[in-house]
C-alpha angles and dihedrals in degrees: 000000000000128000088253090056090052091051091054092049092054099041113107116232152131125278119208131193130179137180138183123208133184108230088217088067090056090046090052092049090051091049095048102035104020115178092003087066097043093045092051097045112026136049122231089251091054092049091050090051093052107069135121133048094321096046095118093050091048091051089048091053090051090049089052089051091054090051091047091052090050088057091055091063090058091199116122091193096054116106109233111198103197094216090060087068111066130182107210131192125060096201130037123005115357121231135195129236122190120206138188121353094356092055089049091050093047090051091050090050090050098242114183133176100016107194135182136192120193132190136169143180131180091278106027140040123186143179134195118196127189132183133181115231130190090225100257124105135192113278111268093011095121088216118140121195118234116264 
């Protein structure tokens, strides 16, 4: 590791992740896999929040948020259980809660102010996720804070 690498690992910053999903892909997964898909990907609270005529688009936006959070970790070897990333709030601004091993990892990496923005239309759902980091990462994580 060079001196420049060490500077990047200790520089405070913001990490950002984004993802775009076609609601039709979520609809197809529900059709093919049913409860096996929902149990593996969504929490009970998320499923209760996604009802009504736009339920599929709302699930797609939550799926996009989970993918965007995975990008924040910037570690291709890290297991990312989707149900450990939860979008909460069914009215007003959504928020994210991390659970289990991902919450532990985020605490070790010093994550603060985890924020999410969701949007969806009939054909697209998206999420943008940001987190403030002190600039240090877990040893061996491969993560590099934004400059």
